[in-house]
N, C-alpha and C positions, 0 to 999 in steps of 0.2 A: 811399590806395587808391581807385580810382574805383568808381562804383556798378556798372559792368559787371563789374569784378573781384570785387566782393563778392557778386554774384548766385549763383555756384555754391556758395559757402559757406553763404549764407542758405538756398538750396534744399535742400542736404544737411542742414542743421540742422532745417529744417521737416519733412523726410521722417523723420529720426531721431526727432523729437519725436512724430510721428504713429504710428510703429511701436513706440515704447517700451512701451505697454500690452500689445501682442502679444508682444513679446520677453521681458517680465518675468514673464509668467504661466507657472506650472509646467504641463507637459503633462498633459492630462486623462487619468486612469487609467480603464480600462474598469470598469464596475460588477462587483463580485465575484459569482461564480456562487453559487447557493443550495445546490448539492450536486452529487454525481456518482453515476452508476450505471456499474459497471465489470465487465467480463469478465476473469478472471484465469487464468493458467496458469503453473506453476512447478515447482520441485523441492523436495522435503522430505526431510530426513534425520533419522532417529531414531538417536541415538548409543549407545543402550543395548546392552551386550554380549550379553545374553540375546536381545534382539530380533534382533540381527545373526546369531546362530547359526541361527535359523529362517528369516529373510527376508533377501534380498539388500539391501545398504544403499542408501538413497536410493530415490526414485521420483517419479513425476509427481503433482502436486496441481493441482486446478482448482476454480474457484468463482466466486461473485458477491460484489461489494463495493458498499456503499451508504453515502454520506456526506451530512451536512447541515451547512451553515455555522452557526457560532455567532459571537458577537462576538469582537473582538480577534484575528481571523485563525485562530481555532480551528475545528476540525471535529469533530463527533460521528460515529463510523463504526461499521458493523456488517458482518461478512462471514461467509459460510458456504462451506465447501469440502468436497471429497471426496478421500480418499487411500486407495488399495486396493493390497494386496500379496498375492501367493500364494507360499507357501514349503513347506518340508518339515520335519516333526517331527524332532527330533534323534535319537531312538532308533528309531522304527519307519519313518522316512522316508516316512510317509504325507502326503498333501497337506493343507495348512492354509490357510485364507483369513482375511485381516484387513481390516476396513473401519474407517476413522477418519473421522468427520465433525466437523471443528472449527467452533465458533461463537465468534467474537471480537467484543468490544465495546470501544471505546476513544475516546480524545481525542487529536488530533494538531494540531500547528501547521503551517500551510502558509505559507511565505514568499511574499508576493505579488510578482508580477513579470510579465514579458512572456512570453517563450518558455519559459524554465526556471523551475519552481516547486518547489524542494526542500521536504521535509516530514520531521517526526519526531514520534513519539508513543508511546503505550503504553496498555495496558488489561488486561482480564480475558478469560480463555478458558474455554470449556466444551466438552470433547471427549467425544463419544459414540463408543464403540468396540465392535466386535463381532468375535469370533474364532470360527471354526467349523472343526472337524476331527473325525476318527473317535473321538477320546477324549472331547471335551467341546465345549460351546458356551458362550462367555462374552460377557456384555454388561454395560456399565456406563457411567457418566458421571463424569468427573473434571474438576476445575477447576485453573486456574493463572494465570500472568501472561505478558505479552509486551512486547517493545519492537520498534519498527519504524522504518525510515528509508527514504526513496526520493526520487524526483524525477519530476515530471510534465513532459512536453514538449508544448507547445501545437502542434497541427497547423493551420497557417494562422492568419491574423490574427483573423478573426471566427468561426472554426469552433468548434463545441462539442466536437470530438474532441481527446482528449489521449492520448498514450502514457504509460505508467507503468512504471518500473523500481524494484524495491524489495528490501530485505533485512529479514527478520523473525527474531527469536529468541524461542522460547517455552520456558517452564519449567513442567512439571507431571509428576506421578507417578501411575501407576495401581498399585493394590494388590489382588491376588487371593490371599486367605489369607496365607501368609508370603512370597509372591513380590511384589517391587516392581520395576516397570519404568518407566524414564524415557521418556515419550512425547513430551516436548518436544524441540526441536532447531532447527536452522537451516533457513530457507526462503528461497529467492530466486526471483524470477520477473518477469514482465511482464504488463501488461494494457492493454486498450483502454477508456478511460473516456469517457463522454458527460456533459459538464457541463450543468446546467440551472439 
């Protein structure tokens, strides 16, 4: 083989040798954000039969969510929301109002990724509730636990904005005298998060 015939092979080998370090390096991942601040809106359903006799099932829930990054892909999070219902007492048919303010604290794992970032976690709940009607006014705080799962969708390559869709299940009971009501239930919704 002549020198002229070997030149394209030698040139190709030299280019490949020069590009090898670039081709063998893993793509650089963007630095993990330190946390999120989120606006949330969703639906909450209290399955208790006594509750459903007085209030229509389901209703809107809205609130704020804050998370902070921990090692190993974990996040510490806190959220506060508001759920309000108006119903009618079963015997007198008089109006009654119910306000629920859930405070949740927990830990979740966020699967690192590009556009889609699924997560799952759980934690503790502290629910403040207030019910007011012609017969009585009731106020209390109860505690329970929850599990949640969801997914963040990154908006744009370098944007701090993320869409969030999630499902949460809470288990907790309130007791007033001899009456026990399950205030936990399923919640699903969406949010707009700002990662920082």
